[in-house]
ROSERO-26188 format. One record per residue (C-alpha): residue number from 1; residue in one letter; chain; x, y, z. Coordinates in pm, 1 decimal. Layout:
BEGIN
[atom NUM A A [X Y Z]];
...
REM end
This chain:
BEGIN
[atom 1 M A [0.0 0.0 0.0]];
[atom 2 L A [111.6 352.3 -71.5]];
[atom 3 K A [155.6 592.4 218.5]];
[atom 4 H A [112.7 910.0 15.7]];
[atom 5 K A [-209.1 1050.2 -132.3]];
[atom 6 L A [-121.8 982.0 -496.1]];
[atom 7 I A [-311.8 678.2 -625.6]];
[atom 8 H A [-337.6 741.9 -1003.1]];
[atom 9 Q A [-169.3 436.4 -1154.2]];
[atom 10 E A [-17.4 601.2 -1464.4]];
[atom 11 I A [117.0 896.7 -1266.7]];
[atom 12 V A [265.5 674.6 -993.9]];
[atom 13 E A [429.5 458.2 -1261.4]];
[atom 14 A A [580.4 757.5 -1445.0]];
[atom 15 L A [712.7 910.5 -1122.9]];
[atom 16 A A [856.7 578.9 -1004.8]];
[atom 17 A A [1057.3 558.4 -1328.2]];
[atom 18 A A [1175.1 920.9 -1300.5]];
[atom 19 G A [1485.1 1031.5 -1117.4]];
[atom 20 H A [1653.9 1341.7 -986.4]];
[atom 21 G A [1630.7 1620.6 -1243.3]];
[atom 22 A A [1337.9 1473.2 -1435.8]];
[atom 23 K A [1062.0 1723.2 -1507.3]];
[atom 24 V A [685.6 1705.4 -1466.1]];
[atom 25 L A [450.9 1945.7 -1642.9]];
[atom 26 I A [111.9 2016.3 -1490.0]];
[atom 27 A A [-71.5 2193.6 -1770.6]];
[atom 28 D A [-382.9 2407.8 -1763.4]];
[atom 29 A A [-672.0 2351.9 -2005.1]];
[atom 30 N A [-537.8 2619.3 -2242.1]];
[atom 31 Y A [-200.4 2450.3 -2294.2]];
[atom 32 P A [-147.9 2297.8 -2643.1]];
[atom 33 S A [-95.9 1950.5 -2497.8]];
[atom 34 S A [-147.9 1763.3 -2823.1]];
[atom 35 T A [140.8 1943.0 -2996.1]];
[atom 36 E A [377.2 2061.8 -2719.4]];
[atom 37 F A [490.0 1749.0 -2537.2]];
[atom 38 G A [832.4 1597.7 -2490.4]];
[atom 39 E A [968.5 1296.0 -2674.5]];
[atom 40 N A [1011.7 1112.4 -2342.5]];
[atom 41 S A [694.1 1242.8 -2184.9]];
[atom 42 Q A [394.5 1033.0 -2092.8]];
[atom 43 V A [72.1 1234.4 -2126.0]];
[atom 44 V A [-201.6 1179.3 -1867.5]];
[atom 45 Y A [-538.7 1345.0 -1916.8]];
[atom 46 L A [-712.6 1443.9 -1593.5]];
[atom 47 N A [-923.8 1718.9 -1751.4]];
[atom 48 L A [-1263.7 1603.7 -1630.0]];
[atom 49 T A [-1457.2 1927.5 -1685.5]];
[atom 50 P A [-1367.3 2299.8 -1701.3]];
[atom 51 G A [-1201.9 2388.9 -1372.8]];
[atom 52 I A [-1168.0 2032.7 -1243.4]];
[atom 53 P A [-909.0 1950.5 -1136.5]];
[atom 54 T A [-697.5 2262.5 -1104.0]];
[atom 55 V A [-321.9 2263.2 -1148.2]];
[atom 56 T A [-287.1 2349.8 -780.0]];
[atom 57 Q A [-494.2 2048.0 -673.4]];
[atom 58 V A [-273.1 1815.8 -877.9]];
[atom 59 L A [40.7 1988.3 -745.8]];
[atom 60 E A [-68.4 1938.0 -384.2]];
[atom 61 V A [-110.5 1563.7 -438.5]];
[atom 62 L A [220.2 1527.1 -626.8]];
[atom 63 L A [398.4 1692.0 -334.4]];
[atom 64 T A [296.1 1400.6 -112.1]];
[atom 65 A A [492.3 1166.8 -340.9]];
[atom 66 I A [797.8 1353.2 -475.7]];
[atom 67 P A [1043.1 1625.2 -367.3]];
[atom 68 I A [1059.0 1939.3 -581.9]];
[atom 69 E A [1383.1 2132.7 -628.3]];
[atom 70 D A [1273.7 2379.7 -896.6]];
[atom 71 A A [954.5 2514.2 -1053.6]];
[atom 72 A A [897.6 2715.2 -1370.4]];
[atom 73 I A [594.1 2914.0 -1479.2]];
[atom 74 M A [479.8 3068.4 -1805.8]];
[atom 75 E A [476.5 3448.8 -1796.3]];
[atom 76 P A [238.0 3648.0 -2014.7]];
[atom 77 D A [383.7 3915.4 -2241.7]];
[atom 78 T A [194.4 4179.3 -2041.7]];
[atom 79 G A [385.9 4095.6 -1722.5]];
[atom 80 T A [55.9 4044.6 -1540.2]];
[atom 81 E A [72.8 3787.1 -1264.5]];
[atom 82 S A [-154.5 3484.4 -1294.2]];
[atom 83 A A [-391.5 3420.2 -1004.6]];
[atom 84 A A [-256.3 3064.8 -991.8]];
[atom 85 W A [95.3 3183.1 -904.8]];
[atom 86 R A [-8.0 3293.4 -554.3]];
[atom 87 E A [-135.3 2940.8 -494.0]];
[atom 88 F A [187.1 2789.2 -631.3]];
[atom 89 R A [393.9 3009.2 -397.4]];
[atom 90 S A [177.9 2903.9 -104.4]];
[atom 91 V A [211.0 2533.4 -185.4]];
[atom 92 L A [583.2 2563.2 -272.4]];
[atom 93 P A [705.5 2816.0 -11.8]];
[atom 94 D A [1072.2 2710.9 -36.1]];
[atom 95 V A [1088.2 2692.2 -416.4]];
[atom 96 E A [1146.3 2995.7 -635.4]];
[atom 97 L A [915.5 3021.0 -937.4]];
[atom 98 N A [1129.4 3080.9 -1246.5]];
[atom 99 G A [946.7 3262.8 -1523.9]];
[atom 100 Y A [970.3 3190.9 -1896.2]];
[atom 101 S A [798.6 3355.9 -2191.3]];
[atom 102 R A [532.3 3140.7 -2355.2]];
[atom 103 F A [755.9 2995.1 -2627.2]];
[atom 104 E A [1052.4 2949.9 -2391.2]];
[atom 105 F A [820.3 2763.1 -2156.0]];
[atom 106 Y A [699.6 2538.7 -2439.5]];
[atom 107 E A [1061.5 2460.9 -2524.3]];
[atom 108 E A [1151.7 2381.2 -2162.3]];
[atom 109 A A [839.2 2172.7 -2105.0]];
[atom 110 S A [880.1 1970.4 -2423.7]];
[atom 111 G A [1247.6 1893.6 -2366.7]];
[atom 112 P A [1386.1 1541.3 -2323.6]];
[atom 113 A A [1397.9 1571.6 -1941.7]];
[atom 114 T A [1019.3 1599.6 -1916.3]];
[atom 115 C A [892.0 1254.8 -1822.2]];
[atom 116 L A [530.3 1335.2 -1740.9]];
[atom 117 H A [275.5 1579.3 -1882.3]];
[atom 118 I A [-47.3 1602.9 -1679.4]];
[atom 119 V A [-339.8 1781.5 -1846.4]];
[atom 120 T A [-589.7 1941.4 -1606.8]];
[atom 121 G A [-922.0 2117.8 -1648.0]];
[atom 122 D A [-781.0 2439.3 -1497.8]];
[atom 123 A A [-927.5 2719.1 -1711.4]];
[atom 124 R A [-720.1 3000.2 -1559.2]];
[atom 125 P A [-473.1 3151.0 -1805.8]];
[atom 126 Y A [-102.3 3091.0 -1739.6]];
[atom 127 A A [-173.2 2829.4 -1470.6]];
[atom 128 N A [97.3 2590.6 -1595.4]];
[atom 129 V A [383.5 2474.7 -1376.3]];
[atom 130 L A [691.8 2276.2 -1474.8]];
[atom 131 L A [845.2 2091.6 -1179.4]];
[atom 132 T A [1195.6 1951.1 -1145.9]];
[atom 133 I A [1211.6 1645.5 -923.0]];
[atom 134 G A [1458.7 1673.2 -639.1]];
[atom 135 V A [1668.5 1416.5 -457.6]];
[atom 136 A A [1488.8 1147.0 -256.9]];
[atom 137 G A [1498.3 1227.4 110.2]];
[atom 138 M A [1465.2 1603.2 55.0]];
[atom 139 T A [1210.9 1777.8 274.1]];
REM end
């Protein structure tokens, strides 16, 4: 039996195969998931209905299973902060959010280090987060 809250079989399997430095994308519903995914990335669709689940909800569950050493977000050209970012900062208080322009973010998220791409129903713009898995035993 698993001790953490994550029970989704495909996600558990992908994370178990990942190691330090592997990346996980949690994408909002606006992300072009069918065209912007990595060659080594498994895509898991959790987008049940608009708004469910949110990226933050998925992030909170992933944090029960894996350590995070880095997180990247997609910044709009306007410089406006996404409402989701406040939630990300709250859930990841010890991790700096590194910002990338839209196309830089696509490039980072579709790189060979991305092992998992989770599609959510989060309808908020710029609610994507790209996580880098840390070393086991990190707090």
